[in-house]
N, C-alpha and C positions, 0 to 999 in steps of 0.2 A: 519731514514736514518742511514746507516753505522752500523747496528747491529753487535755485536761481542760477544765472550765469552772469558774468561780468567780463569785460575786456579792458585791460589797461595797456596803453601804448606809450612808452617813454614817460611814465608817471602820470599820464592823462587818462581819466576814465572816459572811454569812448562810448560805452554802452553798458547797461545793466538792466536786467528785468527778471521777474519771477516767472517760473514755468506756468503757474496757475493762470496767468493772463492769456496764454496761448491755447491752453487745453480746456479752460472753463471749470476745472476741478479745484475748488477753493482749498488753499493751503496744501496742495499736492506735494508729496515727497518723491514723485517719479523723477527719473533721470531727466535733467533739463535739456533735452535734445533740441526743442524748439527755441528755447532761450539762447542756447549756444549758436544755433544757426542765425538767429537775429543779430547777435553781437558780431559775428564774422561779417555778415552782410552789411551791417551799419558801417563798419570800418573798411569795407571793400577788400577784405583779405580772405585767405583760404586756410584750412586746417594746418597745412605744412608751413605756413608763415609764423605760426605761434611758437615762441621760444620756450616758454614754460607753461605747464598746466598745473595750476594751484588748486588744492582741494581743502576745504575748511574743516576737515577732520583728519586725525592722525592715529587711528585706532591701532595700527600695527605696532606702534611704539609701546602700547600698553597691553599687548596681547596676553601677558601673564595674568592680568586681572580677569580674563574671560575664559579661563581654562575649563570651566564647567560647561561651557556651551560652544565647543569648537566648531561644530557644523554651522551654527548660526553666525559665528564670527566670520567664517570663510565665505558664507553666502551673502551676508548683509553688510558687515562692518569693515571688512578688510579693504584696503585701498585697491586691491586687485579688482574689485567689482567695478570701480570707476574706469580703470584701465580697460577691462573687458568691454564695458559699455561703449567707450570711445572707439575701440577697435571694431566693434560690431557696426559702428556708423561709418567705417572706412578710414579712420585715422591711422596713420603710420607712426612707427617709432615712438609710441606713447610712453613706455617705461622710462626711457632716457630723459624725457621732458617732464615727467610727473613729479610734483613737489607737494606732498601732504604737509599741512600746517596744523598745529594743535588748535583745537576748536576755539578755546578761549583766547589764544593769541590772534586768531583770525578776527574774532569779535573786537578785541582791543585795538587791532590795527585799523579796522573799519572806522572806528570813531577817531582815533588819534590822527591818522594821516588825512582824514577828511576835515579835521577841525582847523587846520592851519597853524596850530600851536607848535612852538619849538620844544617847550618842556611842559609836561602835564602828568597828573595822576590819572590813571585809567582804572575803572572798576567794571568788571564783567559779572553779571548775574543772570542765570537762566535755569532751565530745568536741570540739565547736565550737559557737560562736554563729554570727553572720553571718561574721565573719572572725577572731574571737579564740577562743582555747581556755582562757585563764586571765587573769583580770583582778583587780586589787586596787583597793578602793574605801575611801574614808573618809567616814563619815556624821557630821555634826554637827547635832544638833537637827532631824533630818529632811532636811537638805540633803546632797547627794551630790557627791563629787568622785572621778573616776577617777585613780588614781596610777600604774598600771602595766597594760600589756597585752602579751600574747604570742600569736603566730600559731599556725596549725594545725600547722606543722612541729614545734612543741614541745608538742603536745597530749598531756597525761598521760592523758586519757580515751580517745583513740584508741589510744594505746600499750597501755593496759590491755586494751582490747577485742581488739587484735591478738594479744596474748599469750593471751587467752582462746581465740581461734580456734586459735592454734598448739597449745594444749593439748587441743584436740578438743571445745571447747564452743562455744555459740552466741554470735557476735559481738553486742555491745550488748544482751545478755540474761542471760548466765550468768556474769558477772564475779564474783558472790558465790560461785560454786563454786570459782573459783581461790583466793579468799580462804580458804575452808574447807580446800581441799587443801593450802595452804601449811603448815599446822601439822604435816603428816605428813612434810615434807621436811627435808633438811639444806641450809641456805643456802650453806654454805662452798664447795661444788663449783663453783657458777656465780656466786658473789658478785663475783669479779674482773671478769668481763665487765660485769655490771650496774653496778658502781661506775664503770667508764669510760664506759659507754654512756649512763647517766642521771645528770646532774649538776645542782647548784644553785650558782650564782655570783651574788653581788650581788642576791639576791632574785628571781632569774630561773632557771627550770629550762630545761635544754637536753637534747636527745636527739640522739645522734650517728648519725642515719640517713644512709646513703649516698644519693647523688643518685638521684632517682626512686623511692626506697623507698615513698613514699606515693602513687605513681601507681596507676592502675587500681583505685581504691577500690570501684567498682561490681562488680568481680570478686572482692572480698574481700582486697585488698592482697596479691596473690601475691608481689610483689617484697620486701615487708617480711618475709613468712613465709620466703622463700628465704634472706634475709639472716640471720634468726635461726637457721635450721637450719644454715647454714654456720658461723656463729660459735659456736654451742653444741654442734655435733657430734651433735645429736639430731634425727631426722626429726620433723616435725609429727605429732602423734597423730591417728589417724583417729577420727572420732566413733563412739562405741559400743565402741571397742576397749579392751583392758585398760589401766589406769593403771599405769605402771611407776614404779620408784623415781626414775628420771631426771626424769619429769614432775613428781613431787612436789617434787624438789629445785629444779627451775626455778621452780615456783610460789613456793617458800619464799624463794629468793634475790631474785626479782623483787619480791615483796610487801615484803620487808625494805627493799630500796632505795627502793621507791615511798614507803613510810612515812617513811623518812629524809629524802627530798627534800622532801616536803610539809611536814614538821616544820621543816626548816631554812629553807625559804622563808617559812613563817608566822612563825617567830622573827625573821627579818630585818625583816619589815614591822612587827611589833609593836615592835621596838626603834626603828625609824626614826620611827614615828608617836607612840610613847609611849602607845599605847592599851593597856588591860588588859581590854577587852570585845571579844570576837571572834564574828563571824557567818560561817558557812560555808554554801555552797550550790553546786548543780551536782551532776551524777551522781557525780563523783569522790568527793564527801564522803558517799556512802552506804557508803564503805569504813570499817568499824568499827575495824579495826586501825590504820589511819592516824589516825583520829580519837582513838583512845586515846593514840597517841604524841604528837599535838599537845596533848592535854589536860594532858600532864605539863610543858609549858613553864612555867617559873616566872613569866613575864610575865603569864599569864592569870589574871584574877580571875573572869570570867564568860565562858561559851562557849555558843553556840546554833547548832544545825544544824536547819534546817527538815525535818520528817519527809518532806515531798514535795520532796526535794532534786533530783530529776530534772526532766525537762521538764514533767511534770504541774504542778509547783510554779510554773512561770512564768505560768500562768493567774492564780494568786493574786498573784504578784509584779507582773505587769503592771497589775492592778487597783489594787494598793496604791501602785504608783509614780505612777499618774495621780491617785489620791486624795490622796497625799502624807501620809497619816497612818493610824494604826490605833487603834481604841478597843477596850477590853475585853481580858480575858485571853486569851492564845492557847490554842486547843484543836485537836487533830488530828481531832476527831470532828465532821465537817461534812457527812457523807453522809446518805443516807436513813435514816429510822427507821420502824418498823412496830409497830402496836399488837396487842393480843390478837386482835382480830377477823381481821386479816390472817393471823395464825398459825393460828387455828382453821380458816379457809378452806383454807389450804395442807394442813392435816392431814386435813380431812374430804373435800376435793374434789381429789384428786390428778389432775394432767394426764395421767399415764400410769401403767400398772400398776407396783406397787412390788416390789422384790426381796425384801423381808421384811415381815412383819406388824408393826404398831405399836400401842402403847397409850400413852395420855397422860393427864395430870392437870394442872389449872391451879392454881397456888399463888399467882401474883403475885410481885413482887419482895420477898418477905417474908424474915424471918430463917429461917423454916422451909425455904424454897426454897434459900437459900444453904447452910444446914446439910446438906440432902440432897445438894447438889452436892459439898460438902466431904467428906461421908462416902463418896460414890462415889469421889472422888479418893483418899482415904485407903485405900480398899479396892483400890487399884491399877487402877481403871477409867480408861479414856480417854474423855473427854467432848467433845462439841461445845458451844460457848458462843456464844450470839447475843444481843446486848443493845444497845439504844440506837442511836445514829447511827453509821453506818459510818465507818471511818477514812479519811483522805485521805493517800495515800502508800502505799508498798509493804509496810509492816509491819502485821501484825495486832497491835493494842495493847489487846486485852481486850474488844473488841466483836464481832469476827468471828474467833474463835480456836478452836483445838483445844488442850485442856488435859490435862495428865497429871502424876502425882507424879514428881518428879525422882529419887526413890529407888526407883522401881518396878522390878520384875524385868525385866531386859533391855529397859528402856524405850526406849532409842535404837533397838535392833534392831527392836522391835515397831512403833514409829512409822515407821521408814524402810521396813521390808519390807511391812507390812500396811496402814498408813494412808496414808502419803505416797508410797509406791512410788518411792523415789528412791535416790540413791547412798548407800552405807553410811558414807562419810567425812564427810557433812555434819552439822554440829552442830545442837543445839536450844538455844533461848534461854530463860533463866529470867525470869519475872516475880516480883518480890520486893517485899514491904512496905518502905516507906521506913525503918521502924524497925528492920528486920532487915538492911538492906544492909551496914552496916559490920561486922556479925558474920560475914557470909559472904564478903564481897568486899573486895579491896584496890583502891583507885583513887578519884579524886575524883568525888563524885556530882554532876557538872555536868549541865546541861540535856540534852545528847545522850543520857544514860543513862535519861532518862524515856521515850525513844522508840526504844529498841533501835538507837541510832546510834553506840554506842561499846562496845568490849569492856572488861572489867575482869579482874583476876587473882582467881581463887578462892583463899581462904585454905586452905593445904594441910591444916590440921587439920580443916577442915569439908568437904573435897571429897567424902568418901565419903557424906555425908548428902544431897548433891544431885548424885550421880555422873552422872545422865542429862543434866544441863545443863552439864557440864564438858567442854570440848573437850580433845583429846589434848595440847595445849600448856598446859593449866591455865587457859585463858581462858574467858570466857563473855560473850555479847552480851546485856547486862542491860537489862531494863526495870524501872526503879524506879517503883512505883505509890504515888501519894499520894491522899489523900482528895479534894484539890482537883482533881486531874487526871481521876480516874475513880472516883467514890464507890462505885458498885455493885461494880466489880472489886476495889476496896480492901476492901470489906466481905466479899467472897468469900474473899480471902486471909486476912483476920482469922479467918474460920471454919476455913480450912485450918490455920492455926496452932494453933487450939484442938484440932483433931483430931490433928495430927501433931507439934506442937512447933516447926514452921518455917513461916513465912509465905512460901512459895515454891512455884511450880508451873512446869512446862515450858509455854511458850506458843508455839505455832506456828500458821501461818495456816490458816484454815478454807477449804480449796479442794480441788478434785479436780485430779489431776496435769495439768499444762500448761494449767490454767484460772486466771483471776483469782480473787482472794478473793471469796467469795460475797457477794451483796448482799441478796437477798430471802429471806423465810421459805420460799417454794416451793423455792428452790435449796438452802436448808439442810436441808429435809425430804428432798428428793431425794438429797442427799449422804449423809445419815444412812442412807437406804435402801440405798445401794450400798457405803458405806465400812464398815470393821469397827470403828465406834465403839460403845462400850458404852451410852452415854446421850447424849441431846441436851437441853440446857437452852436454851430459846428464849423470851424475853419472858415469863417466869413459868410456862411449860409445862415439865414434865419428861416427856420422850418415851423410851420403852423398848420392848423386845420384850415381848409378852404373857407372863405367867408360864406356864411349861411348854413354851415354844417352844425 
């Protein structure tokens, strides 16, 4: 899942991107040949110029644990499969350059070396690495020590995915829907079960699965689903069927306990090591509610969650682990960028007939261009926004985004029903000027809030002004925008503030339903043709329907 490639040169991340953006297959696990080609092209180098080839799995080191499935190991898990794939693409001398990195070490390195911290505690939690599902690491001046590891039977990531499937959503894909649904439920009805079922003792999480509950994983964990149904007294929800109150209550109770356990575990290890800088990685830490809970721990002075916290980020982490350092300031904008010529070609030479006529004018990234976009947003238009290098990770952070005014008329309904075509209960995230954050939100503005990786509480007295970005529980998954992180997006929000009085917009990913975030101008123009967007702003072009249409 989530295959990706990254290129690091002398400690500098030159390029990183997920394979899904090139192929259109969301969360693909296919060998990332297109992402690799992009990285090499971006740096202007060739395959023979690469000194080391790092891979974020090291199954060969743990081969003895997979003795029951030797053919599967050789055909799927062994590092030789990566060597063979590269050799098939024409790469030479691959075995000498190949460097497998333990999966959780790659995760830990992706967060630590990106954070800029000298010393830090690092916690990794996901479905599973080679044989571990949660590990705790201590970094001191770039050197790494593993302090704790727990196996797959205590996997918080697998547990969350099983609950996701139990609630009728897609395993290892729709976990964010459970997080959104939780706000609509009452946790008390099922909290007793989850309190006993999921525990944290002495810095270790435990899950009271019965024997063989995690068997038959290839069939979707039917034993685990049957156990949950028996204990909760609620049948698993059929995909596509109505969401009942009981489903929301289960989501609420589970999410509450999940956050509690992760927070308690993190607090234990902060106390034990004396660290006040925290790095988190692994797909578990894409859970914004848990991250908010952790951020409240008094032991924390600094906290970093890598935006590509899932397996895509291990491409970055494996490279940094081998390099042993990172230079320059971290940025999530490491994907392809396109200039005006590529946009003009996409506008003038469509690959297929369009669903609606278009008119466009080129302004460049000028104040006039930004003012036009801000005026459209202030007029309650929904716009596509395409600028600069694509984001690395699952969040749209202002370069491949759909933007709207958070006080717009029925804006959540319009976005869900007409633009995103998704479930009505799912919230939208606000992007807010750093100078306006504390006026609108309560919560520590730590690094995860720069990348939509933590929720915050909306100040009750300001909630009506940004109602479209406020979830039913009064929370919001915030992106704090600074000039240093994304200057053009920051300038746009400054213009929005001049027009509306608040430097805040709804920011949701620019993609068609069930597709990855768009990468190219051609995809952006095609999406504008089929989606009910009012305007498209793309690399200095303002695209509209012709007047009178």
